[in-house]
MIPA-215432 format. One line per 8 residues: for each residue x, y, z of C-alpha. Coordinates in pm, whole numbers, plus 50000, padded with zeros to 5 digits. Each point is the difference from the previous one (the first is absolute). Layout:
N
X Y Z  ...
# end
This chain:
774
30207 06840 21935  49766 50015 49695  49734 50259 50074  49644 50028 49880  49772 50294 50072  49637 49979 50104  49726 50218 50146  49740 49848 50233
49689 50165 50140  49966 49977 50379  49661 50004 50171  49914 50072 50362  50256 50275 50068  49869 50282 50220  50297 50233 50038  50365 50064 49916
50108 49775 50286  49818 49710 49832  50199 50066 49683  50323 50017 50199  49923 49667 50166  49936 49822 49667  50310 50162 49850  50219 49877 50285
49862 49646 49968  50073 49997 49626  50350 50139 50039  50087 49739 50262  49886 49714 49775  50272 49803 49823  49996 50046 49625  49858 50354 50007
50265 50258 49911  49793 50315 50034  49646 50088 50108  49803 50323 50023  49646 50008 50137  49792 50308 49928  49701 50065 50224  49848 50254 49759
50001 49761 49702  49956 49689 50219  50267 49827 49796  50329 49821 50062  50269 50044 49735  50284 49752 50036  50296 49827 49839  50040 49630 50071
50182 49686 49893  49738 49804 49807  50215 49687 50021  49946 49998 50379  49660 50163 50038  49674 49993 49808  49748 50283 50016  49770 49772 50201
50278 49966 50261  50027 50378 50023  49623 50025 50039  50030 49749 50286  50259 50222 50175  49761 50295 49979  49706 49797 50124  50209 49876 50295
50025 50360 50121  49621 50022 50012  49925 50164 49665  49876 49881 49661  50186 49992 49668  49877 50015 49640  50241 49871 49736  50094 50222 49702
49776 49981 49697  49685 49930 50200  49848 50345 49947  49646 49868 50050  50084 49863 50345  50171 50326 50090  49702 50206 49886  49759 49772 50189
50213 50021 50315  50010 50379 49985  49626 50020 49942  49934 49759 50287  50221 50201 50234  49830 50327 49910  49657 49839 50038  50092 49862 50343
50125 50340 50113  49683 50171 49885  49775 49747 50173  50184 50035 50330  50012 50377 49961  49626 50038 49951  49925 49765 50289  50236 50197 50227
49850 50332 49895  49647 49873 50061  50092 49862 50342  50179 50322 50095  49703 50207 49882  49775 49796 50234  50244 49999 50294  50060 50377 50005
49643 50114 50089  49936 49698 50224  50313 50073 50200  49944 50369 50047  49620 50037 50011  49767 49846 50254  49820 49788 49742  50013 49672 50196
50000 49923 50375  50347 50059 50151  50052 49635 50091  49902 49879 49651  50201 50248 49793  50351 49854 50062  49883 49651 49901  49842 50125 49677
50318 50192 49919  50206 49687 50073  49783 49799 49758  50054 50260 49725  50373 50054 50062  50109 49634 50030  49955 49902 49630  50171 50323 49900
50294 49924 50229  50049 49634 49908  49854 49971 49649  50050 50338 49833  50326 50043 50192  50118 49641 49960  50262 50103 49743  50178 50203 50267
50015 49706 50242  50113 49768 49723  50270 50244 49893  50115 50046 50361  50021 49625 50052  50206 49949 49682  50232 50282 50105  50045 49880 50357
50062 49645 49883  50283 50135 49785  50132 50217 50283  49873 50329 49857  49761 50273 50106  49825 50193 49727  49709 50236 49949  49753 49714 50043
50146 49959 50348  49933 50365 50077  49642 49987 49874  49920 49665 50162  50145 50103 50338  49839 50344 49990  49648 49886 49908  50024 49700 50233
50089 50230 50289  49686 50208 49940  49781 49692 49940  50114 49790 50297  49991 50300 50233  49637 50051 49892  49935 49628 50041  50129 50017 50358
49771 50296 50071  49706 49810 49851  50062 49671 50182  50145 50126 50333  49926 50373 50047  50054 49973 50377  50356 49869 49959  50083 50283 49761
49860 50251 50245  50217 49856 50281  50327 50067 49808  49897 50361 49947  49936 49982 49627  49705 50154 49819  49697 49777 49969  49955 50091 49636
50011 49784 49688  50206 50084 49691  49842 49766 49745  49950 50298 49771  50373 50064 50012  50103 49648 49896  49738 49971 49726  50069 50347 49862
50375 49933 49990  49945 49678 49806  49750 50170 49765  50233 50292 49929  50300 49777 49939  49796 49775 49771  49885 50313 49817  50364 50100 49948
50087 49646 49888  49709 49991 49754  50087 50338 49848  50365 49893 49992  49919 49674 49819  49792 50182 49741  50270 50262 49948  50272 49735 49966
49786 49836 49734  49975 50327 49808  50375 50051 50039  50061 49672 49813  49781 50097 49705  50300 50074 49778  50116 49639 50022  49649 49866 49943
49956 50222 49695  50328 49874 49856  49909 49638 50069  49657 50058 49850  50157 50095 49666  50073 49637 49919  49704 49817 49844  49892 49663 50134
49977 49826 49661  50199 49988 49674  49921 49868 49649  50278 49759 49909  50034 49856 49649  50033 49621 50035  50045 49813 49669  49829 50282 49816
49704 50007 50238  49933 50296 50229  49961 49873 50359  49917 50211 50305  50217 49899 50297  50070 50143 50348  50293 50239 50008  50194 49760 50224
50011 49743 49719  50163 50227 49741  50358 49888 49934  50294 50173 49833  49982 49927 49626  49619 49983 49986  49834 50208 49727  49723 50223 50138
49718 50163 49802  49908 50362 50082  49682 50183 49903  49919 50372 50024  49926 50120 50353  50164 49705 50176  50285 50014 50251  50324 49829 49907
50029 49704 50242  50383 49950 50006  50315 50148 49846  50091 49897 49651  50087 50093 49641  49755 50066 49715  50019 49734 49730  49702 50094 49785
49774 50302 49953  50020 50367 50093  49836 50214 50267  50039 50293 50236  50047 49910 50368  49933 50225 50298  50299 49949 50234  49919 50292 50233
49907 49786 50302  50343 49836 49998  50241 50251 49845  49812 50328 50052  50021 50073 49624  49675 50179 49917  50002 49941 49621  49918 49653 49862
50301 49817 49859  49979 49844 49653  50084 49630 49994  50097 49780 49707  50180 49670 49953  50317 49991 50211  49888 50265 50250  49972 49917 50372
49674 50013 50194  49965 50031 50378  49752 49808 50213  49727 50221 50145  49994 50247 49710  49685 50052 49790  49970 49909 49632  49806 50280 49836
49934 49984 49630  50116 49685 49822  50031 49626 50044  50336 49829 50026  50173 49690 50124  50306 49995 50221  50235 49735 50134  50023 49995 50381
50353 50062 50128  49956 50078 50371  49725 49850 50208  49906 49981 50367  50244 50173 50233  50229 50096 49707  49763 50250 49839  50061 50373 50024
49679 50046 50199  50094 49725 50247  50345 50156 50045  49844 50340 50070  49765 49850 50259  50287 49805 50160  50225 50304 50021  49726 50211 50160
49902 49724 50245  50361 49952 50106  50043 50374 50046  49686 50016 50211  50112 49703 50206  50347 50139 50069  50094 50228 50287  50156 50342 49986
50256 50100 50265  49747 50235 50159  49754 49711 50030  50256 49777 50167  50053 50278 50253  49624 50018 50058  49989 49622 50049  50272 50018 50264
49817 50282 50176  49675 49799 49993  50184 49697 50141  50099 50182 50318  49699 50230 50009  49747 49742 50124  50201 49876 50301  50075 50360 50096
49630 50089 49979  49905 49704 50219  50259 50113 50253  49862 50356 49990  49648 49866 50052  50112 49797 50304  50180 50301 50147  49693 50217 49934
49776 49747 50170  50231 49974 50300  50031 50375 50048  49625 50068 49971  49925 49706 50228  50185 50177 50281  49939 50369 49925  49670 49991 49817
49660 50057 50154  49912 49630 49953  50123 49686 49819  49763 50065 49712  50214 50294 49889  50302 49771 49985  49815 49756 49774  49872 50274 49768
50344 50163 49966  50176 49669 49928  49737 49898 49743  50024 50340 49827  50378 49970 49975  49977 49651 49851  49742 50099 49741  50133 50335 49880
50354 49867 49958  49912 49710 49767  50259 50020 49717  49763 49889 49721  50066 50317 49802  50375 49970 50053  49997 49667 49820  49800 50148 49712
50179 50333 49965  50277 49897 49760  49872 49691 49814  49669 50161 49907  50171 50299 49840  50243 49768 49820  49711 49784 49883  49816 50295 49847
50314 50176 49873  50144 49700 49816  49656 49913 49861  49958 50352 49867  50349 49981 49853  49907 49683 49811  49698 50178 49853  50228 50279 49877
50254 49755 49852  50252 50028 50284  50094 49662 50147  50173 50036 50336  50182 49681 50094  50001 50045 50379  49884 50227 50278  50361 50084 50076
50049 50118 49641  49698 50225 50032  50132 50152 50321  50352 50054 49861  49864 50150 49675  49836 50273 50201  50342 50110 50130  50174 50011 49658
50174 50330 49919  50205 49901 49692  49875 49829 49683  50243 49850 49748  49885 49925 49645  50164 49768 49752  49992 50148 49648  49948 49739 49733
49659 49838 50021  49910 50189 50317  50011 50372 49925  50016 49929 49627  49800 49773 49774  50288 49752 49980  50031 49998 49621  50135 50257 49753
49768 50217 49793  50065 50223 49705  49987 50359 50126  50146 50201 49710  50035 49948 49625  50246 50254 49849  50007 49986 49621  50264 50170 49786
49892 50257 49742  49793 49844 49725  49868 49723 50224  49686 49980 50213  49964 49833 50337  49778 49725 49859  50237 49921 49711  50296 49985 50239
49819 49783 50257  49866 49763 49732  50350 49957 49855  50153 49924 50340  49718 49764 50100  50031 49808 49672  50366 49939 50075  49936 49915 50367
49696 49774 49962  50206 49679 50017  50201 50108 50303  49920 49879 50354  50174 50292 50170  49769 50202 50234  50091 50324 49819  49915 49841 49665
49665 49875 50130  49923 50351 50127  50065 50149 49655  49778 49741 49829  49730 50055 50264  50011 50379 49944  49960 49951 49625  49703 49774 50062
49839 50258 50229  50023 50254 49717  49851 49752 49754  50308 49998 49775  50044 49723 49746  50337 49825 50004  50202 49848 49720  50180 49669 49976
50379 50026 50020  50275 49762 49902  50350 49924 50120  49899 50086 50356  50296 50000 50238  50010 50092 50369  50338 50120 50127  50037 49961 50375
50032 50326 50188  49959 50211 49686  49666 49943 49824  49860 49840 49686  50067 50018 49629  49775 49889 49717  49932 50050 49630  49679 50165 49885
49932 50019 49627  50369 49957 49933  50102 50273 50239  50173 49968 50336  49816 50097 50315  50187 50029 50331  49840 50067 50339  50198 50023 50321
50287 50180 50167  50199 50279 49838  50281 49750 49928  49756 49776 49819  49873 50278 49777  50340 50154 49926  50126 49664 49875  49727 49974 49737
50091 50045 49633  49779 49963 49692  50051 49691 49783  50118 50083 49648  49739 49779 49833  49697 50189 50136  49768 50174 49760  49890 50356 50060
49642 49911 50097  49802 49711 50123  49790 49981 49685  49966 49665 49835  50102 49801 50307  49817 49683 50089  49918 50129 50348  49896 50367 49974
49996 50206 50318  49669 50123 50145  50147 50348 50044  50183 50221 49743  50379 49995 50009  50218 50287 49878  50238 49954 49708  50377 50000 50063
50124 50337 50105  49650 50136 50052  49939 50248 50281  50181 49952 50327  50103 49654 49892  50299 50166 49836  50138 50078 50344  50248 49739 50119
49991 49877 50360  50338 50155 50065  49807 50304 50134  50212 50253 49809  49715 50190 49826  49791 50264 50171  49689 49781 49994  50196 49710 50143
50118 50223 50281  49637 50102 50066  49890 49637 50023  50292 49926 50230  49900 50282 50233  49644 49870 50021  50130 49651 50072  50230 50139 50268
49706 50172 50168  49797 49678 49994  50288 49803 50149  50048 50264 50270  49638 49951 50105  50074 49634 50073  49863 49851 49679  50156 49729 49785
50055 50120 49642  49999 49770 49697  50139 50137 49674  49846 49909 49665  50199 49992 49676  49866 49931 49653  50216 49929 49703  50305 50115 50195
49852 50333 50106  49863 50123 50333  49623 50043 49978  49915 50059 50367  49996 49865 50352  49749 49835 50232  50008 50057 50377  49868 49744 50246
49958 50000 50376  49846 49798 50278  49738 50261 50087  49856 50062 50346  49662 49852 50084  49717 50254 49965  49929 50006 50374  50365 50008 50117
50023 50378 50042  49671 50012 50197  50120 49721 50230  50332 50174 50069  49826 50333 50066  49759 49832 50241  50292 49849 50192  50192 50328 50020
49683 50179 50113  49983 49745 50284  50350 50105 50109  50177 49699 49850  50351 49998 49857  49982 49833 49657  50311 49840 49846  50058 49839 49660
50254 49715 49994  50077 49834 49667  50267 49804 49820  49964 50229 49697  50242 50282 49915  49983 50336 50172  49873 50190 49698  49701 49771 49951
49931 49982 50373  50008 50379 50035  49768 50039 49704  49739 49763 50142  50034 50152 50348  49945 50348 49856  49685 49890 49819  49838 49853 50312
50126 50252 50255  50267 49803 50190  50299 50200 50121  50223 49730 50152  50145 49752 49750  50248 49715 50028  50097 49856 49659  50206 49704 49879
49915 49798 50310  50010 49620 49970  49719 49790 50154  50210 49913 50304  50096 50366 50026  49635 50097 50035  49976 49803 50323  50316 50174 50125
49850 50338 49911  49691 49915 50204  50219 49892 50292  50195 50326 49982  49681 50205 50027  49885 49784 50291  50333 50064 50168  49913 50371 49996
49680 49930 50193  49766 49987 49701  49693 49777 49980  50025 49881 49641  49741 49863 49760  50135 49842 49681  49773 49987 49694  50100 49750 49733
49878 49724 49774  50059 49728 50260  50250 49803 49789  50322 50186 49915  49949 50220 50304  49946 49711 50245  50315 50071 50210  49906 50366 50043
49635 49914 50070  50110 49760 50271  50249 50249 50152  49754 50290 50014  49779 50058 50302  49709 49956 49759  50024 49837 49657  49727 50102 49756
49963 49786 49688  49814 50118 49692  49760 49722 49901  49941 49894 49643  49693 49782 49942  50056 49656 50146  50344 50082 50145  49859 50170 50309
50124 49762 50268  50361 50117 50006  50161 49844 50302  50272 50263 50038  49760 50290 50061  49813 50111 50311  49737 50181 49794  49886 49896 49653
49808 50234 49771  49752 49793 49801  50006 50228 49698  50289 50182 49837  49910 50345 50137  50266 50199 50187  49735 50219 50161  49927 49706 50228
50339 50053 50168  49899 50323 50182  49657 49851 50059  50154 49698 50175  50193 50231 50232  49693 50219 50058  49790 49696 50085  50268 49877 50239
50009 50335 50176  49621 50014 50020  49991 49649 50150  50270 50082 50256  49815 50317 50095  49686 49791 50043  50186 49749 50218  50128 50275 50229
49647 50136 50037  49875 49650 50083  50271 49945 50260  49893 50323 50165  49637 49886 50009  50098 49653 50118  50264 50063 50262  50003 50352 50135
49622 50032 50003  49950 49689 50214  50311 50058 50209  49883 50347 50098  49674 49845 50109  50168 49757 50244  50077 50259 50273  49647 50137 49965
49859 49650 50039  50229 49934 50296  49854 50302 50179  50300 50235 49987  49761 50289 49934  49762 49895 50279  50096 50294 50227  49900 50237 49718
49688 49842 49857  49894 49792 50306  49893 49708 49786  50147 49711 49810  49993 49920 49629  49713 49755 49961  50104 49665 49846  49737 50039 49728
50154 50331 49897  50340 49831 49999  49862 49729 49770  49858 50262 49766  50334 50180 49990  50186 49675 49929  49757 49899 49725  50014 50348 49849
50380 49987 49976  49985 49672 49804  49731 50126 49765  50183 50331 49950  50319 49814 49904  49830 49788 49734  49790 50290 49870  50309 50221 49972
50184 49725 49809  49709 49970 49757  50061 50359 49893  50295 49869 49798  49752 49834 49767  49926 50348 49870  50365 50078 49920  50023 50181 49666
50304 50034 49778  50150 50346 49965  50239 49941 49708  49768 49795 49780  49681 50174 49892  49744 49767 49854
# end
């Protein structure tokens, strides 16, 4: 079915079980192909058939489960809902704390008459139980109606047990005394539990808000207004009204509203917030501009090309949101554990109550033990352990220019032990450059390069463009040539001042012979050269290309050495004589060697796989420090090479440009695409690097490992910490310590585990790169 993706914000969720319930409802709905609900981000990411369902229908499905839904694009409503939720939590928290602070001394000190005290405590505890704690009853009711039991059930049952036991003591103390229970109220227990859990929830909500700051910062890069030129008049319009093809005016200091192409004017644009490039990038007519970047010095106009959800910034935000909304395998395991954890805890609490009812000193002990078990075992932290770390980790990655497509990709990247690099365009710049100019005796490098560039200036061949570009970089003036002819597979031939110039392979140069009508010099010609030419027979020009003279042999040896180093050599002949050679190569990127060293230092096996010849591949590999090379591999062969490594038990990451390497990127355990400007959303890759910097490859793996390490720490805090507290709460240690774990202490322990999980995850916000020093 045709699928459309969307992300909705869900309100009213209180725990991971709430998220699981909404997720199940969405997955069971017809027309929804896939749904992931993330409790930490409070968002549902789904794929659906928009011909059968509208977003309003999906919102209705969510609301039918007892929760609220905010449609995508309504950031104001989402922000208001979050602020309202945090405000409600704080109000209930402060009321609970104040009531608990009053109940504690009244319950334990003889401040009021004994018969009056329980009624005063009841008056203080009741609004805490049913107003401040109403969210727990509401959550329990929603869960029970759907056939679930979640952490709200544990809290509601636990606090209700303490409250209603105290109510019975207050209303009918004689009846309580007859069954052998203590005539003592536990209003302080119920109110303190609610206050402590609300404290944990409030801290958790604030921390989750801070964890999402990366997304908010990215979204905040886009301005609200744009100046569109309409019939020659500059009109300020909301960003939503800008359409592809509109011409937009930019002034110094303003943010570019959408993606486009400069049509008039020049400026320098700071693209660091999107691409990570620290230096401003000069822009002129024909150059692309990215929405969210800052115009610095000049004024210019550009034509909008990508607007709305198609802009680079919107794609970055979407990719990060989808990654944060997805689930890693370890999280799915935690969800399954949480799903069976609550019923098991309730069963343990019932068994604890039954045992203490028969063997304990009085029924009160049974109530206290059961309540403590229910409270300390609440799996709030278990539901937060993985998604909170993923939320912060993927957000931090986006800030560094590392876009991780899914939580599963992040988890798998942490286990990678082999990294494969494509050569052309990945390890290398992707275009040839002149590396050596070797003139024959009597010629200089500049004279030789100017001669070759003059002959090549009309050629479209990449090697020819590289020669012309090198001459331009040296500031050399070129001459007009005539009778230009390009010979496929060999090179070019032209006439300059009546003399023949040949540039290309050795066969091309050896076949050159001087025309008999040429004069000895270029003097008197209508098109004089901008550089001096030798007369016939002058200097090394007397040496024929047959390489029989000593000097010819010397040039041949130099050329042989250049070719052995993996470079492409172009010979230059003038007037039928060899005058030198020019070597070109697709050179490694400046940061390639540092990236490879960082990977090997991390214990990775690094492999170069390329379709180029062995000599060139070995040369590039030697320059960047790669020992394992596979050359002359076709695109489909790259995928087979990845599969072979996987067959030997390797976890493979493939680094490529996302186009020619798509089969290998898809086959690899992790595909890493090198981003170039607006081409960052490469569908074949699991991780996309926003800027063309290979040092981000080891950083992506480091970040993945750091996030996985953080998740494991959180799971320890969330599961083992609370689980170890269950036997203590149940009274297993009673023979040793002759007391039970007080329910209020259990609530503090439970709240602490949730806060510790979120606080530990927030440490990832401080992750610093090791390979890239800024």
